[in-house]
N, C-alpha and C positions, 0 to 999 in steps of 0.2 A: 288589368294588371294588378297583381297583389302587392301589398305593402312591403317596402324594403325591410329586411330584418334589422338593419342598423337604425332605421327610423323607429321601429317598434321598440328596440332596446333603449334608444335615447328617450323616447316618450315614457317608457316604464320607469326610467330614472327621473322623470319630471324635468327634463332639460330641453332648452331651446337648442337650435343648431349652433348659435353663437356661444352659449354656455358650454356645450359639449366640446366645441372646437377650442375654446380658450383653455379648457382643462387638459386637453391632450396636445396642445401646442400647434394648432393648425388654424385655418380660416373657416368661417361659416360657409363660404362658397365651396371650399373643398368638401365639407361634409355634405352639402347639397349635391355635388357631383357624385359622391360615393353613393348616396341614397338613390339617385336616379339611374345609376349605372353608367353615367357619362365618363367616369374614370374609375380605375381600379385602385383600391387603397394600397398605399405603401407607407411604412412607418420607419422613423429613425428609432434607435435604441431608446432615446429619451422619451419619445412619444409612446413606445410600447410600455415603458415603465409607468408613465402617467396614466395610460389606459388601464393597465393592470391595477394600479392604486384606485382609480375611479370605480372599476368593476368591484373590487373588494369592498369598497364603502357601501355598495348596494347588494352585497351578498352573492356576487357573481365572480366568475374566474375566466381567464382567457380561454380555457378549454370549453367554456359554455358558448362561445361565439360561433356563429354559423360559418361555413366555409366561404360564403359569399355574402357581401353586404347589399348587393344590388337587388332590386325588385325582380320577381320572377315573371 
């Protein structure tokens, strides 16, 4: 099984699941479920804004995200 695009993105930003989760307003367990494909990401508007700001800090944008965060 290949690595989750979300995990790859998170690691490129040098963040743990806990750090990433805290920044976007969710739990590390939720990030883990997204990365393993156990659940499909859903975001509140506030979480989308936080994710957008986090990506911008790292030279990325929402449009750069993959269509799926789950491992293939």
